[in-house]
The first five atom37 places (N, CA, C, CB, O) and aatype in JSON, in Angstrom:
{
  "aatype": [12, 3, 0, 5, 15, 14, 19, 10, 4, 19, 18, 11, 7, 10, 2, 1, 6, 9, 4, 19, 8, 0, 9, 7, 16, 11, 2, 7, 1, 5, 11, 19, 12, 0, 18, 5, 13, 7, 7, 6, 15, 15, 11, 7, 10, 14, 6, 7, 7, 6, 17, 1, 4, 10, 13, 19, 3, 3, 9, 6, 15, 9, 19, 6, 9, 14, 7, 19, 17, 8, 16, 1, 3, 3, 8, 15, 1, 14, 2, 16, 4, 9, 3, 6, 19, 6, 13, 6, 19, 9, 0],
  "atom_mask": [
    [1, 1, 1, 1, 1],
    [1, 1, 1, 1, 1],
    [1, 1, 1, 1, 1],
    [1, 1, 1, 1, 1],
    [1, 1, 1, 1, 1],
    [1, 1, 1, 1, 1],
    [1, 1, 1, 1, 1],
    [1, 1, 1, 1, 1],
    [1, 1, 1, 1, 1],
    [1, 1, 1, 1, 1],
    [1, 1, 1, 1, 1],
    [1, 1, 1, 1, 1],
    [1, 1, 1, 0, 1],
    [1, 1, 1, 1, 1],
    [1, 1, 1, 1, 1],
    [1, 1, 1, 1, 1],
    [1, 1, 1, 1, 1],
    [1, 1, 1, 1, 1],
    [1, 1, 1, 1, 1],
    [1, 1, 1, 1, 1],
    [1, 1, 1, 1, 1],
    [1, 1, 1, 1, 1],
    [1, 1, 1, 1, 1],
    [1, 1, 1, 0, 1],
    [1, 1, 1, 1, 1],
    [1, 1, 1, 1, 1],
    [1, 1, 1, 1, 1],
    [1, 1, 1, 0, 1],
    [1, 1, 1, 1, 1],
    [1, 1, 1, 1, 1],
    [1, 1, 1, 1, 1],
    [1, 1, 1, 1, 1],
    [1, 1, 1, 1, 1],
    [1, 1, 1, 1, 1],
    [1, 1, 1, 1, 1],
    [1, 1, 1, 1, 1],
    [1, 1, 1, 1, 1],
    [1, 1, 1, 0, 1],
    [1, 1, 1, 0, 1],
    [1, 1, 1, 1, 1],
    [1, 1, 1, 1, 1],
    [1, 1, 1, 1, 1],
    [1, 1, 1, 1, 1],
    [1, 1, 1, 0, 1],
    [1, 1, 1, 1, 1],
    [1, 1, 1, 1, 1],
    [1, 1, 1, 1, 1],
    [1, 1, 1, 0, 1],
    [1, 1, 1, 0, 1],
    [1, 1, 1, 1, 1],
    [1, 1, 1, 1, 1],
    [1, 1, 1, 1, 1],
    [1, 1, 1, 1, 1],
    [1, 1, 1, 1, 1],
    [1, 1, 1, 1, 1],
    [1, 1, 1, 1, 1],
    [1, 1, 1, 1, 1],
    [1, 1, 1, 1, 1],
    [1, 1, 1, 1, 1],
    [1, 1, 1, 1, 1],
    [1, 1, 1, 1, 1],
    [1, 1, 1, 1, 1],
    [1, 1, 1, 1, 1],
    [1, 1, 1, 1, 1],
    [1, 1, 1, 1, 1],
    [1, 1, 1, 1, 1],
    [1, 1, 1, 0, 1],
    [1, 1, 1, 1, 1],
    [1, 1, 1, 1, 1],
    [1, 1, 1, 1, 1],
    [1, 1, 1, 1, 1],
    [1, 1, 1, 1, 1],
    [1, 1, 1, 1, 1],
    [1, 1, 1, 1, 1],
    [1, 1, 1, 1, 1],
    [1, 1, 1, 1, 1],
    [1, 1, 1, 1, 1],
    [1, 1, 1, 1, 1],
    [1, 1, 1, 1, 1],
    [1, 1, 1, 1, 1],
    [1, 1, 1, 1, 1],
    [1, 1, 1, 1, 1],
    [1, 1, 1, 1, 1],
    [1, 1, 1, 1, 1],
    [1, 1, 1, 1, 1],
    [1, 1, 1, 1, 1],
    [1, 1, 1, 1, 1],
    [1, 1, 1, 1, 1],
    [1, 1, 1, 1, 1],
    [1, 1, 1, 1, 1],
    [1, 1, 1, 1, 1]
  ],
  "atom_positions": [
    [[-93.23, 4.36, 45.17], [-92.06, 4.67, 44.37], [-92.04, 3.75, 43.16], [-90.75, 4.52, 45.21], [-92.25, 2.54, 43.28]],
    [[-91.79, 4.31, 42.0], [-91.66, 3.56, 40.76], [-90.32, 2.82, 40.77], [-91.77, 4.52, 39.52], [-89.33, 3.36, 41.26]],
    [[-90.28, 1.6, 40.24], [-89.04, 0.82, 40.22], [-87.94, 1.52, 39.42], [-89.3, -0.56, 39.63], [-86.76, 1.28, 39.66]],
    [[-88.32, 2.37, 38.48], [-87.32, 3.07, 37.68], [-87.29, 4.57, 38.01], [-87.61, 2.87, 36.19], [-87.3, 5.41, 37.11]],
    [[-87.25, 4.88, 39.28], [-87.14, 6.26, 39.74], [-85.75, 6.5, 40.3], [-88.22, 6.59, 40.79], [-85.25, 5.67, 41.06]],
    [[-85.11, 7.6, 39.94], [-83.84, 7.92, 40.58], [-84.08, 8.3, 42.04], [-83.12, 9.07, 39.84], [-85.16, 8.76, 42.41]],
    [[-83.05, 8.09, 42.86], [-83.15, 8.43, 44.27], [-81.9, 9.19, 44.71], [-83.34, 7.15, 45.13], [-80.84, 9.09, 44.09]],
    [[-82.06, 9.94, 45.78], [-80.95, 10.6, 46.45], [-80.77, 9.86, 47.77], [-81.21, 12.14, 46.67], [-81.72, 9.7, 48.53]],
    [[-79.55, 9.43, 48.02], [-79.28, 8.77, 49.29], [-78.02, 9.34, 49.91], [-79.15, 7.24, 49.11], [-77.2, 9.96, 49.23]],
    [[-77.87, 9.12, 51.21], [-76.64, 9.47, 51.9], [-75.95, 8.15, 52.2], [-76.91, 10.33, 53.22], [-76.48, 7.31, 52.95]],
    [[-74.78, 7.97, 51.62], [-74.02, 6.74, 51.8], [-72.63, 7.1, 52.32], [-73.92, 5.93, 50.46], [-71.87, 7.8, 51.66]],
    [[-72.33, 6.62, 53.51], [-71.06, 6.91, 54.17], [-70.79, 8.42, 54.21], [-69.9, 6.19, 53.47], [-69.68, 8.88, 53.97]],
    [[-71.86, 9.17, 54.52], [-71.75, 10.61, 54.7], [-71.76, 11.44, 53.42], [0.0, 0.0, 0.0], [-71.64, 12.67, 53.49]],
    [[-71.9, 10.81, 52.26], [-71.89, 11.54, 50.99], [-73.24, 11.44, 50.29], [-70.78, 10.99, 50.07], [-73.85, 10.37, 50.26]],
    [[-73.71, 12.56, 49.74], [-74.95, 12.57, 48.97], [-74.7, 11.95, 47.6], [-75.5, 14.02, 48.82], [-73.78, 12.36, 46.88]],
    [[-75.5, 10.96, 47.24], [-75.34, 10.29, 45.95], [-76.68, 10.22, 45.24], [-74.75, 8.86, 46.15], [-77.7, 9.87, 45.84]],
    [[-76.66, 10.55, 43.96], [-77.85, 10.4, 43.12], [-77.66, 9.11, 42.34], [-78.06, 11.64, 42.15], [-76.71, 8.97, 41.58]],
    [[-78.6, 8.16, 42.56], [-78.42, 6.83, 41.99], [-79.72, 6.3, 41.4], [-77.91, 5.87, 43.05], [-80.81, 6.78, 41.7]],
    [[-79.57, 5.3, 40.55], [-80.69, 4.48, 40.07], [-80.37, 3.05, 40.49], [-80.89, 4.6, 38.49], [-79.39, 2.46, 40.03]],
    [[-81.2, 2.49, 41.35], [-80.98, 1.14, 41.88], [-81.41, 0.12, 40.83], [-81.75, 0.92, 43.22], [-82.55, 0.14, 40.36]],
    [[-80.49, -0.77, 40.46], [-80.76, -1.79, 39.44], [-80.98, -3.17, 40.04], [-79.62, -1.86, 38.45], [-81.7, -3.98, 39.46]],
    [[-80.38, -3.45, 41.2], [-80.55, -4.76, 41.81], [-80.36, -4.65, 43.32], [-79.55, -5.79, 41.21], [-79.6, -3.82, 43.81]],
    [[-81.08, -5.52, 44.03], [-80.96, -5.63, 45.49], [-80.77, -7.1, 45.8], [-82.23, -5.04, 46.23], [-81.42, -7.96, 45.21]],
    [[-79.87, -7.38, 46.73], [-79.64, -8.77, 47.1], [-78.68, -8.82, 48.28], [0.0, 0.0, 0.0], [-78.6, -7.89, 49.08]],
    [[-77.94, -9.93, 48.36], [-76.99, -10.09, 49.45], [-75.61, -10.47, 48.9], [-77.47, -11.16, 50.44], [-75.49, -11.08, 47.85]],
    [[-74.6, -10.07, 49.64], [-73.21, -10.43, 49.37], [-72.62, -10.88, 50.7], [-72.4, -9.23, 48.74], [-72.52, -10.08, 51.64]],
    [[-72.23, -12.14, 50.78], [-71.68, -12.7, 52.02], [-72.62, -12.45, 53.2], [-70.3, -12.1, 52.31], [-72.17, -12.17, 54.31]],
    [[-73.94, -12.56, 52.96], [-74.93, -12.42, 54.02], [-75.37, -11.0, 54.33], [0.0, 0.0, 0.0], [-76.3, -10.81, 55.11]],
    [[-74.73, -9.98, 53.74], [-75.13, -8.58, 53.97], [-75.93, -8.08, 52.78], [-73.89, -7.68, 54.21], [-75.6, -8.37, 51.63]],
    [[-77.0, -7.31, 53.06], [-77.8, -6.74, 51.99], [-77.01, -5.68, 51.25], [-79.11, -6.15, 52.53], [-76.32, -4.86, 51.85]],
    [[-77.13, -5.73, 49.91], [-76.38, -4.82, 49.06], [-77.25, -4.38, 47.9], [-75.09, -5.47, 48.55], [-78.15, -5.11, 47.48]],
    [[-76.98, -3.19, 47.36], [-77.64, -2.74, 46.14], [-76.58, -2.48, 45.08], [-78.49, -1.46, 46.4], [-75.48, -2.02, 45.38]],
    [[-76.93, -2.79, 43.85], [-76.12, -2.41, 42.71], [-76.84, -1.24, 42.07], [-75.9, -3.6, 41.7], [-78.0, -1.36, 41.68]],
    [[-76.16, -0.12, 41.96], [-76.8, 1.1, 41.48], [-75.9, 1.8, 40.47], [-77.13, 2.05, 42.65], [-74.68, 1.64, 40.47]],
    [[-76.54, 2.58, 39.62], [-75.79, 3.44, 38.71], [-75.8, 4.83, 39.3], [-76.4, 3.42, 37.26], [-76.85, 5.47, 39.38]],
    [[-74.63, 5.33, 39.72], [-74.53, 6.68, 40.29], [-74.28, 7.66, 39.16], [-73.39, 6.76, 41.36], [-73.31, 7.54, 38.41]],
    [[-75.18, 8.63, 39.03], [-75.09, 9.6, 37.95], [-74.82, 11.03, 38.45], [-76.36, 9.58, 37.13], [-74.58, 11.93, 37.65]],
    [[-74.87, 11.22, 39.75], [-74.64, 12.55, 40.3], [-74.32, 12.48, 41.77], [0.0, 0.0, 0.0], [-74.37, 11.42, 42.39]],
    [[-74.0, 13.63, 42.32], [-73.7, 13.7, 43.74], [-72.22, 13.56, 44.02], [0.0, 0.0, 0.0], [-71.38, 13.84, 43.16]],
    [[-71.92, 13.13, 45.23], [-70.55, 13.06, 45.71], [-70.03, 11.62, 45.71], [-70.45, 13.66, 47.12], [-70.8, 10.66, 45.73]],
    [[-68.71, 11.51, 45.68], [-68.08, 10.2, 45.74], [-66.67, 10.34, 46.31], [-68.04, 9.53, 44.34], [-65.95, 11.27, 45.93]],
    [[-66.29, 9.46, 47.19], [-64.95, 9.53, 47.76], [-63.88, 9.21, 46.71], [-64.82, 8.57, 48.95], [-62.73, 9.65, 46.85]],
    [[-64.24, 8.47, 45.68], [-63.29, 8.09, 44.63], [-63.41, 8.96, 43.39], [-63.49, 6.64, 44.24], [-62.68, 8.77, 42.42]],
    [[-64.33, 9.91, 43.41], [-64.59, 10.72, 42.22], [-65.62, 10.03, 41.35], [0.0, 0.0, 0.0], [-65.78, 8.81, 41.41]],
    [[-66.31, 10.79, 40.55], [-67.36, 10.27, 39.69], [-67.05, 10.66, 38.26], [-68.76, 10.79, 40.13], [-67.0, 11.85, 37.94]],
    [[-66.83, 9.68, 37.38], [-66.56, 10.02, 35.98], [-67.74, 10.73, 35.34], [-66.22, 8.76, 35.19], [-68.89, 10.55, 35.76]],
    [[-67.48, 11.53, 34.33], [-68.56, 12.2, 33.6], [-69.49, 11.14, 33.05], [-68.0, 13.09, 32.46], [-69.06, 10.17, 32.43]],
    [[-70.78, 11.33, 33.28], [-71.78, 10.37, 32.82], [-72.17, 9.34, 33.86], [0.0, 0.0, 0.0], [-73.24, 8.73, 33.75]],
    [[-71.33, 9.14, 34.88], [-71.68, 8.23, 35.96], [-70.88, 6.94, 35.97], [0.0, 0.0, 0.0], [-69.99, 6.72, 35.15]],
    [[-71.23, 6.08, 36.95], [-70.5, 4.83, 37.14], [-71.31, 3.87, 38.01], [-69.12, 5.1, 37.78], [-72.1, 4.3, 38.85]],
    [[-71.12, 2.57, 37.8], [-71.76, 1.55, 38.63], [-71.18, 1.6, 40.03], [-71.58, 0.14, 38.01], [-69.98, 1.81, 40.21]],
    [[-72.05, 1.39, 41.03], [-71.63, 1.34, 42.43], [-72.33, 0.17, 43.13], [-71.94, 2.69, 43.15], [-73.48, -0.15, 42.84]],
    [[-71.61, -0.44, 44.05], [-72.18, -1.45, 44.93], [-72.19, -0.86, 46.34], [-71.36, -2.81, 44.88], [-71.14, -0.49, 46.87]],
    [[-73.38, -0.77, 46.93], [-73.53, -0.11, 48.23], [-74.15, -1.08, 49.24], [-74.4, 1.15, 48.1], [-75.13, -1.75, 48.93]],
    [[-73.58, -1.15, 50.43], [-74.18, -1.94, 51.5], [-75.38, -1.19, 52.06], [-73.14, -2.24, 52.63], [-75.27, -0.01, 52.39]],
    [[-76.51, -1.85, 52.16], [-77.75, -1.23, 52.62], [-77.61, -0.64, 54.01], [-78.89, -2.24, 52.6], [-78.13, 0.44, 54.28]],
    [[-76.91, -1.33, 54.9], [-76.81, -0.82, 56.27], [-75.9, 0.41, 56.39], [-76.3, -1.92, 57.19], [-75.8, 0.99, 57.48]],
    [[-75.24, 0.81, 55.32], [-74.46, 2.05, 55.31], [-75.21, 3.21, 54.67], [-73.14, 1.83, 54.58], [-74.68, 4.32, 54.58]],
    [[-76.44, 2.97, 54.22], [-77.28, 4.03, 53.65], [-78.05, 4.69, 54.79], [-78.26, 3.46, 52.55], [-78.81, 4.03, 55.49]],
    [[-77.84, 6.0, 54.96], [-78.46, 6.72, 56.06], [-79.86, 7.21, 55.73], [-77.6, 7.88, 56.46], [-80.72, 7.25, 56.61]],
    [[-80.11, 7.59, 54.5], [-81.44, 8.03, 54.09], [-81.57, 7.82, 52.59], [-81.69, 9.52, 54.48], [-80.58, 7.74, 51.86]],
    [[-82.81, 7.75, 52.14], [-83.06, 7.58, 50.71], [-84.41, 8.21, 50.39], [-83.04, 6.07, 50.31], [-85.39, 8.01, 51.11]],
    [[-84.45, 8.98, 49.3], [-85.68, 9.65, 48.91], [-85.74, 9.67, 47.39], [-85.77, 11.1, 49.5], [-84.74, 9.9, 46.71]],
    [[-86.94, 9.44, 46.86], [-87.15, 9.5, 45.42], [-87.01, 10.94, 44.95], [-88.55, 8.94, 45.05], [-87.48, 11.87, 45.61]],
    [[-86.35, 11.13, 43.79], [-86.19, 12.47, 43.22], [-86.71, 12.47, 41.79], [-84.69, 12.91, 43.27], [-86.71, 11.43, 41.13]],
    [[-87.14, 13.62, 41.29], [-87.59, 13.69, 39.9], [-86.41, 13.53, 38.96], [-88.32, 15.02, 39.63], [-85.29, 13.93, 39.27]],
    [[-86.66, 12.94, 37.83], [-85.61, 12.8, 36.83], [-85.77, 11.56, 36.0], [0.0, 0.0, 0.0], [-86.73, 10.81, 36.16]],
    [[-84.83, 11.36, 35.12], [-84.87, 10.22, 34.21], [-84.03, 9.07, 34.76], [-84.38, 10.62, 32.81], [-83.12, 9.28, 35.56]],
    [[-84.34, 7.87, 34.31], [-83.63, 6.66, 34.69], [-82.26, 6.64, 34.02], [-84.45, 5.4, 34.3], [-82.14, 6.9, 32.83]],
    [[-81.23, 6.33, 34.79], [-79.86, 6.26, 34.26], [-79.35, 4.83, 34.32], [-78.91, 7.2, 35.07], [-79.55, 4.12, 35.3]],
    [[-78.69, 4.42, 33.24], [-78.12, 3.08, 33.16], [-77.04, 3.09, 32.09], [-79.21, 2.01, 32.85], [-76.8, 4.1, 31.44]],
    [[-76.4, 1.95, 31.94], [-75.44, 1.74, 30.85], [-75.58, 0.31, 30.37], [-73.96, 2.03, 31.32], [-76.13, -0.53, 31.07]],
    [[-75.09, 0.05, 29.18], [-75.21, -1.29, 28.59], [-74.36, -2.34, 29.28], [-74.84, -1.24, 27.14], [-74.64, -3.53, 29.14]],
    [[-73.34, -1.95, 30.02], [-72.47, -2.93, 30.67], [-72.98, -3.33, 32.06], [-71.04, -2.37, 30.79], [-72.24, -3.31, 33.04]],
    [[-74.24, -3.67, 32.12], [-74.95, -4.05, 33.36], [-74.57, -5.49, 33.72], [-76.51, -3.92, 33.19], [-75.42, -6.38, 33.69]],
    [[-73.31, -5.72, 34.05], [-72.84, -7.07, 34.33], [-72.38, -7.25, 35.77], [-71.71, -7.42, 33.4], [-71.92, -8.34, 36.12]],
    [[-72.49, -6.24, 36.59], [-71.93, -6.29, 37.94], [-72.69, -7.13, 38.95], [-71.83, -4.93, 38.45], [-72.12, -7.43, 40.0]],
    [[-73.95, -7.54, 38.72], [-74.58, -8.33, 39.78], [-73.78, -9.57, 40.14], [-75.97, -8.75, 39.36], [-73.82, -10.01, 41.29]],
    [[-73.05, -10.14, 39.2], [-72.29, -11.35, 39.48], [-71.18, -11.11, 40.5], [-71.7, -11.89, 38.21], [-70.84, -12.01, 41.26]],
    [[-70.61, -9.91, 40.53], [-69.54, -9.61, 41.48], [-70.04, -8.78, 42.66], [-68.41, -8.88, 40.78], [-69.47, -8.85, 43.75]],
    [[-71.09, -8.01, 42.47], [-71.61, -7.13, 43.5], [-72.53, -7.88, 44.47], [-72.37, -5.96, 42.86], [-72.5, -7.66, 45.68]],
    [[-73.33, -8.77, 43.93], [-74.36, -9.45, 44.71], [-74.28, -10.95, 44.46], [-75.77, -8.91, 44.35], [-74.24, -11.39, 43.31]],
    [[-74.26, -11.75, 45.54], [-74.26, -13.21, 45.41], [-75.63, -13.73, 45.05], [-73.78, -13.87, 46.7], [-75.79, -14.54, 44.13]],
    [[-76.64, -13.25, 45.78], [-78.02, -13.7, 45.57], [-78.9, -12.5, 45.3], [-78.54, -14.5, 46.78], [-79.13, -11.68, 46.2]],
    [[-79.4, -12.38, 44.07], [-80.25, -11.26, 43.66], [-81.68, -11.52, 44.15], [-80.23, -11.05, 42.11], [-82.25, -12.57, 43.86]],
    [[-82.25, -10.56, 44.89], [-83.63, -10.64, 45.34], [-84.58, -9.86, 44.46], [-83.74, -10.14, 46.76], [-85.75, -10.21, 44.31]],
    [[-84.05, -8.78, 43.85], [-84.88, -7.92, 42.99], [-83.95, -7.29, 41.96], [-85.64, -6.8, 43.84], [-82.85, -6.83, 42.29]],
    [[-84.4, -7.28, 40.71], [-83.61, -6.65, 39.67], [-84.54, -5.91, 38.7], [-82.76, -7.7, 38.92], [-85.56, -6.45, 38.28]],
    [[-84.18, -4.68, 38.36], [-84.93, -3.89, 37.39], [-84.46, -4.27, 36.0], [-84.76, -2.36, 37.65], [-83.26, -4.21, 35.7]],
    [[-85.38, -4.66, 35.16], [-85.07, -4.96, 33.77], [-85.49, -3.75, 32.96], [-85.79, -6.27, 33.28], [-86.68, -3.49, 32.78]],
    [[-84.49, -3.01, 32.47], [-84.78, -1.76, 31.74], [-84.92, -2.01, 30.26], [-83.69, -0.73, 31.99], [-85.16, -1.08, 29.5]]
  ]
}
């Protein structure tokens, strides 16, 4: 899998199309910071997408999908989403 490949995952029972930007831990639990650009969301998804912080152990499946990399310039959430960054995509 390419580091800049979009993926489809099932998170808390909802299909989400995301681009993972960072992986790390928050209070000892593994977490990903991702830009969700499609799929479902319990809170709704604004047009164009939104940053999401997802706990890894709540992801039921993940598969690479064809498409373009999605991001936004306000990539500042690792400080609040993740305490210790283990991997980060620099776009």
